C-alpha positions in Angstrom: 0.0 0.0 0.0 1.4 3.4 -1.0 2.0 6.2 1.5 -0.9 8.2 -0.1 -3.2 5.2 0.2 -2.3 4.8 3.9 -3.0 8.5 4.4 -6.4 8.2 2.7 -7.2 5.1 4.7 -6.8 7.1 7.9 -9.5 9.5 6.7 -12.0 6.7 7.1 -12.0 7.5 10.8 -11.0 11.1 10.7 -13.7 12.7 8.5 -16.6 11.9 10.6 -18.1 15.3 10.9 -18.7 18.1 8.4 -15.6 20.2 9.0 -12.8 18.1 7.4 -10.8 20.5 5.3 -7.7 21.2 7.5 -4.3 19.7 6.9 -4.4 17.9 10.2 -7.4 15.6 10.8 -8.5 14.0 14.0 -9.9 10.7 15.1 -13.0 11.3 17.1 -12.8 9.0 20.1 -15.5 10.7 22.1 -18.5 9.0 20.5 -21.5 8.5 22.9 -21.2 5.2 24.7 -24.7 5.2 26.2 -26.6 5.4 22.9 -26.8 9.1 22.4 -26.4 10.3 18.9 -24.1 13.2 18.2 -26.2 16.2 17.2 -29.6 14.4 17.7 -30.3 15.7 21.2 -31.5 12.3 22.4 -30.7 8.7 23.2 -31.5 6.2 20.6 -30.1 2.9 21.9 -26.9 1.0 21.4 -25.3 0.8 24.8 -25.4 0.2 28.5 -25.5 2.4 31.5 -24.1 5.9 31.2 -20.9 6.8 33.1 -21.7 9.2 35.9 -18.2 10.7 35.6 -18.7 11.5 32.0 -22.4 12.4 32.0 -23.2 9.4 29.8 -20.4 9.9 27.3 -17.0 8.2 27.2 -15.1 11.5 26.8 -11.6 11.0 25.5 -9.4 13.7 24.1 -8.9 13.6 20.3 -5.8 12.0 18.9 -4.4 13.5 15.7 -3.8 11.3 12.6 -1.0 12.0 10.3 -2.2 13.0 6.8 -2.1 15.9 4.5 -4.8 14.7 2.1 -8.3 15.9 1.9 -10.9 13.1 1.9 -13.1 12.7 -1.2 -15.8 11.9 1.3 -16.2 15.4 2.6 -19.9 16.2 2.9 -21.6 17.2 -0.4 -22.2 20.9 -1.0 -25.8 22.2 -0.8 -27.8 20.7 -3.6 -25.5 17.7 -4.2 -26.7 14.2 -3.7 -25.3 11.0 -2.4 -23.7 8.6 -5.0 -26.1 6.1 -6.4 -24.5 2.8 -5.4 -27.5 0.6 -5.6 -26.9 -3.2 -5.7 -29.7 -4.5 -8.0 -29.5 -7.9 -6.3 -30.1 -6.4 -2.8 -32.9 -8.0 -0.9 -35.0 -11.1 -1.2 -38.3 -9.0 -1.0 -37.2 -5.8 -2.7 -40.7 -4.8 -3.7 -42.2 -4.9 -0.2 -43.5 -1.5 0.8 -41.2 0.5 3.1 -44.0 1.9 5.3 -42.3 5.1 6.3 -41.5 8.3 4.4 -38.3 9.0 2.5 -37.4 11.8 5.0 -38.0 9.5 8.0 -35.8 6.8 6.5 -33.0 9.2 5.8 -33.2 10.6 9.4 -33.0 7.1 10.9 -30.2 5.9 8.6 -28.2 9.0 9.3 -28.3 8.2 13.0 -27.6 4.5 12.4 -24.7 4.8 9.9 -23.3 8.3 10.5 -24.1 8.7 14.2 -25.4 12.3 13.5 -28.6 14.0 12.9 -29.2 14.2 9.1 -27.3 16.9 7.3 -29.4 19.6 5.5 -28.9 18.1 2.1 -29.9 14.5 3.0 -33.6 14.9 3.5 -34.3 16.7 0.2 -32.1 14.1 -1.6 -34.1 11.2 -0.1 -37.5 12.9 -0.9 -36.3 13.5 -4.5 -35.5 9.7 -4.8 -39.1 8.9 -3.6 -38.1 5.9 -1.5 -41.1 3.5 -1.4 -39.8 -0.1 -1.2 -37.3 -2.1 0.9 -35.2 -2.2 -2.3 -35.2 1.6 -2.5 -34.2 1.7 1.2 -31.3 -0.8 0.6 -30.0 1.3 -2.4 -30.1 4.5 -0.4 -28.5 2.8 2.6 -25.7 1.4 0.4 -24.7 4.9 -0.7 -24.6 6.0 3.0 -22.7 3.0 4.3 -20.1 3.2 1.5 -19.4 6.8 2.5 -16.5 6.9 5.0 -18.5 9.0 7.3 -20.3 5.8 8.3 -17.1 5.0 10.3 -18.8 6.9 13.1 -21.7 4.5 13.3 -19.6 1.5 12.7 -17.2 2.5 15.5 -20.1 3.2 17.8 -21.3 -0.4 17.3 -18.0 -2.2 17.8 -16.5 0.0 20.4 -19.6 -0.4 22.6 -18.4 -4.0 23.1 -15.0 -2.9 24.3 -16.2 0.0 26.4 -19.0 -2.0 28.1 -21.4 0.8 27.1 -19.7 3.4 29.4 -16.3 4.9 30.1 -14.1 2.0 31.3 -11.8 2.3 34.3 -8.3 1.9 32.9 -6.3 2.7 36.1 -3.2 0.6 36.4 -0.8 0.1 39.3 2.0 2.5 38.7 4.6 0.4 40.5 3.9 -2.5 38.1 3.3 -0.5 35.0 5.3 2.7 35.4 5.2 3.6 31.7 1.4 3.4 31.4 -0.2 6.8 31.4 -3.5 8.4 30.6 -2.1 9.2 27.1 -1.5 5.5 26.6 -5.1 4.6 27.2 -6.4 7.4 25.0 -4.0 6.4 22.2 -5.0 2.7 22.5 -8.7 3.5 22.1 -8.0 5.8 19.2 -5.9 3.1 17.6 -8.7 0.6 18.0 -11.2 3.0 16.3 -8.7 3.7 13.5 -8.3 -0.1 13.0 -12.0 -0.6 12.6 -12.2 2.4 10.2 -9.4 0.9 8.1 -11.2 -2.5 7.9 -14.2 -0.8 6.5 -12.4 1.8 4.3 -8.9 0.6 3.5 -8.5 3.1 0.7 -11.2 5.7 0.1 -9.5 6.7 -3.2 -10.8 3.5 -4.7 -14.3 2.2 -5.3 -16.2 1.0 -2.2 -14.8 -2.3 -0.9 -16.2 -5.0 1.3 -15.4 -5.3 5.0 -14.7 -9.0 5.6 -15.2 -10.4 9.1 -11.9 -12.2 8.5 -10.2 -8.8 8.3 -11.8 -7.5 11.5 -10.5 -10.5 13.4 -7.3 -11.5 11.8 -5.8 -8.4 10.0 -2.1 -7.8 10.8 -2.0 -4.0 10.5 -2.5 -1.4 13.2 -1.7 2.2 14.3 1.0 3.5 16.6 2.2 6.8 18.1 4.7 7.7 20.7 2.3 6.9 23.6 1.7 3.4 22.2 5.3 2.8 21.0 6.5 0.7 24.0 3.3 -1.2 24.3 3.3 -2.3 20.6 7.1 -2.6 20.3 7.1 -0.3 17.3 9.4 2.7 17.3 7.5 6.1 17.0 8.3 9.6 18.1 5.0 11.1 16.7 2.1 12.3 18.6 -0.1 11.4 15.6 -1.3 7.8 15.0 0.6 6.3 12.1 -0.3 3.2 10.0 1.7 0.1 10.5 1.4 -2.6 7.8 2.2 -5.5 10.1 2.3 -5.3 13.9 5.0 -7.5 15.7 4.3 -10.5 17.9 1.6 -11.9 15.6 -1.0 -9.4 16.8 -4.1 -10.1 14.9 -7.4 -8.3 14.5 -9.5 -6.2 16.8 -8.8 -8.4 19.8 -5.1 -8.1 19.3 -5.2 -4.4 19.7 -3.9 -3.2 23.1 -7.2 -1.6 24.0 -9.0 -4.9 24.5 -6.2 -6.2 26.8 -6.3 -3.0 28.8 -10.0 -2.9 29.3 -10.3 -6.6 30.2 -7.6 -6.5 33.0 -7.4 -5.4 36.5 -5.1 -2.7 37.8 -2.5 -5.3 38.7 -2.9 -8.2 36.3 -4.4 -9.6 33.2 -7.7 -11.3 33.7 -8.4 -14.5 31.6 -11.9 -14.6 33.1 -12.9 -11.1 32.0 -11.3 -11.5 28.6 -13.0 -14.8 27.9 -16.3 -13.6 29.3 -16.2 -10.6 27.0 -15.5 -12.7 24.0 -18.3 -15.1 25.0 -20.8 -12.3 25.3 -19.8 -10.1 22.3 -18.8 -12.7 19.7 -20.6 -15.9 20.7 -23.7 -14.4 22.4 -23.3 -16.7 25.5 -24.5 -15.2 28.8 -23.6 -17.2 31.8 -25.7 -17.2 35.0 -24.5 -15.4 38.1 -22.2 -17.3 40.4 -23.8 -19.4 43.1 -24.5 -17.9 46.4 -21.5 -17.9 48.7 -18.9 -18.3 46.0 -16.1 -15.8 46.2 -15.7 -14.0 42.9 -12.5 -12.0 43.5 -9.5 -12.8 41.3 -6.7 -14.9 42.7 -4.2 -13.0 44.9 -0.9 -12.3 43.1 1.6 -15.0 43.7 5.1 -14.3 42.3 5.8 -18.0 41.9 2.8 -18.5 39.6 1.8 -17.2 36.2 -1.6 -15.6 35.9 -2.9 -18.7 34.2 -1.6 -21.0 36.9 -3.2 -18.9 39.6 -6.6 -18.9 37.8 -6.5 -22.6 37.1 -5.5 -23.4 40.7 -8.5 -21.4 42.1 -11.2 -22.3 39.6 -10.4 -26.0 39.0 -10.2 -26.8 42.7 -13.8 -25.7 43.3 -16.5 -27.8 41.6 -18.9 -24.9 41.9 -16.6 -22.8 39.7 -15.4 -25.3 37.1 -18.4 -25.5 34.8 -18.8 -21.8 34.1 -15.2 -20.8 34.4 -14.2 -23.3 31.7 -16.4 -21.4 29.3 -14.8 -18.1 30.4 -11.2 -18.8 31.4 -10.2 -21.1 28.5 -10.7 -18.5 25.7 -9.2 -15.9 28.0 -6.0 -18.0 28.4 -5.4 -17.6 24.6 -4.6 -13.9 25.3 -2.2 -14.4 28.1 0.7 -13.1 26.0 -0.8 -9.7 26.7 -0.3 -8.2 30.1 -2.7 -5.8 31.9 -1.6 -2.9 29.6 -1.5 -4.9 26.4 2.3 -5.3 26.2 3.4 -8.6 24.7 5.2 -11.0 27.0 6.6 -14.5 26.6 7.7 -15.0 30.2 5.8 -14.4 33.5 7.0 -15.4 37.0 10.2 -16.7 35.3 8.1 -19.2 33.4 7.0 -19.4 29.8 3.6 -18.0 29.1 1.2 -20.8 28.0 -1.6 -19.7 25.6 -2.6 -23.1 24.2 -6.3 -23.7 24.8 -8.9 -26.4 24.6 -12.2 -24.7 23.9 -15.5 -26.1 25.2 -18.8 -26.1 23.3 -20.8 -23.0 23.0 -24.3 -22.5 21.7 -26.5 -19.5 20.6 -30.0 -20.4 19.4 -29.4 -23.0 16.7 -25.8 -22.1 16.1 -22.8 -23.7 17.8 -19.0 -23.3 18.2 -16.4 -25.7 19.5 -15.1 -27.9 21.0 -11.8 -27.1 19.4 -8.2 -26.3 20.2 -6.2 -23.1 19.5 -2.6 -22.0 19.8 -2.7 -18.6 21.3 -4.8 -15.6 20.4 -3.8 -15.8 16.7 -5.2 -19.3 16.3 -8.2 -18.5 18.3 -8.9 -15.4 16.1 -8.8 -17.6 13.1 -11.4 -20.0 14.6 -13.7 -17.0 15.5 -13.4 -15.6 12.0 -14.6 -18.9 10.5 -17.4 -19.6 12.9 -21.0 -19.5 11.9 -22.0 -18.8 15.5 -19.8 -15.7 15.5 -21.5 -14.5 12.3 -25.0 -15.2 13.8 -24.1 -13.4 17.0 -22.8 -10.4 15.2 -25.9 -10.4 13.0 -28.2 -10.6 16.0 -26.4 -7.8 17.8 -26.5 -5.5 14.7 -30.2 -6.3 14.2 -30.9 -5.3 17.8 -28.7 -2.2 17.7 -30.3 -1.1 14.4 -33.9 -1.6 15.7 -33.0 0.4 18.8 -31.8 3.3 16.7 -34.7 3.1 14.2 -37.3 2.8 17.0 -35.7 5.3 19.4 -35.2 2.7 22.1 -32.6 3.3 24.8 -32.0 -0.4 25.3 -31.6 -2.9 22.5 -33.0 -6.4 22.6 -30.9 -9.2 23.9 -29.4 -11.3 21.0 -31.5 -14.2 22.2 -34.6 -12.1 21.7 -33.9 -11.5 18.0 -36.0 -13.5 15.5 -33.8 -16.4 14.3 -35.3 -16.1 10.8 -34.1 -12.5 10.6 -30.7 -13.7 11.7 -30.7 -16.4 9.0 -31.6 -13.8 6.4 -28.8 -11.5 7.4 -26.4 -14.5 7.3 -27.4 -15.2 3.8 -26.9 -11.6 2.7 -23.5 -11.4 4.5 -22.2 -14.2 2.2 -23.1 -12.2 -0.9 -20.0 -11.1 -2.9 -20.0 -8.9 -6.0 -17.3 -11.2 -7.3 -19.0 -14.3 -8.6 -16.3 -15.4 -10.9 -14.2 -17.3 -8.4 -14.8 -20.4 -6.3 -17.2 -20.1 -3.3 -15.3 -19.1 -0.2 -17.1 -20.7 2.8 -15.2 -18.4 5.2 -16.4 -15.2 3.4 -18.7 -12.9 5.4 -19.0 -9.2 4.5 -19.9 -6.9 7.5 -21.2 -4.2 5.1 -23.6 -6.7 3.6 -24.6 -7.7 7.1 -25.4 -4.1 8.0 -27.3 -3.4 4.7 -29.4 -6.6 5.1 -31.0 -5.2 8.3 -32.3 -2.2 6.2 -34.0 -4.7 4.0 -36.0 -6.4 6.8 -39.6 -5.4 7.1 -39.5 -5.8 10.9 -36.8 -3.1 11.1 -39.6 -0.5 10.5 -42.7 -2.3 11.7 -42.7 -2.1 15.5 -42.5 1.6 16.3 -45.7 3.5 16.5 -43.9 6.7 15.6 -42.9 5.2 12.3 -46.3 4.0 11.1 
């Protein structure tokens, strides 16, 4: 990838708001975590409890991104329209009536994809197109989703998982992690957002490209600046985030970014239980029951003679009341033990080699299943997740619930288990669609953009809210 292409790729997450013409662009890492929509004046779903400290918003400073290019995706001038990027094959019931007005659709899709109230030009453009059917809605949505401004809505969706719907507590013990600062945490979250933006918009100078699930979970690239330099093991003296083609230590995908390891750790140690539980909830849609009464749920006390894995295994395998649930949580978490509490890669802990080989149990979400299987570290585990039908079904269910919450102005989305399985199956079918039909069928192909567009094509997306009838 050329230097110009890298710079343009960065704009996928920098040009999120109308003002985007200066030489130095910024990654907006202060998106609402509690479901509020920037510029909309109200909560419309998509997150958990607000953070009292932040007034409901995960408020991080902005981190500049190195680029001198102006994005082709700057908002249209008054009177201009969105590009007509309609896929004629979109939808299995394209002629079904939409049921809401063109302006109402544009308003809802602007909140969903761009995370903002509709710009002035959007509503007249939608009304001019006279959007009447689900096929019309899909065509209009495709133009919006292929605009890099949709990185705002995309990031809102994915970062909600890592933020738990509110500003996370990233305090770390200064005696154990003296080089970890507030700037490290800010840069790590910005790098995670930039990574997501690059998956969806690798090069905005080219025609719209797909966003494969495989790339989200196994891509080797990342972003670094001086604050993240030591954590990633990549030299940098820049305050700006810079693109890195291949990160060291086999860091793969979103879960290999330092931010995931930072959030899912305590102040003193990595936490296999927290990491594995987060993966189970966010990617496999498995929610475990609360621990039995009387069971102590605190993490094992630090023991300098044991690795973190040894300490967790000793505590959780010695108690039969803990074993059943903790196998589901701890085992996938052990795959990430190469990353300490601040996301730095390690091969030795307590003077012993770090063990990341895992034997994964069986998981189930509705009619979809995952495991049992084995994986060698987080890279091997990421490959399994990227190929899993249960992961695709879970992502689809979460996107359906998130989209309906935005469309219906609901503060709390459905649980994944409450989503109609037939709707999930439809989104799964659409996610496998590829514009390239000349090559052999790739069973591991799943396009996140097609997944997102498929929800716009579902009649149920618009049917349940009285305000939209």
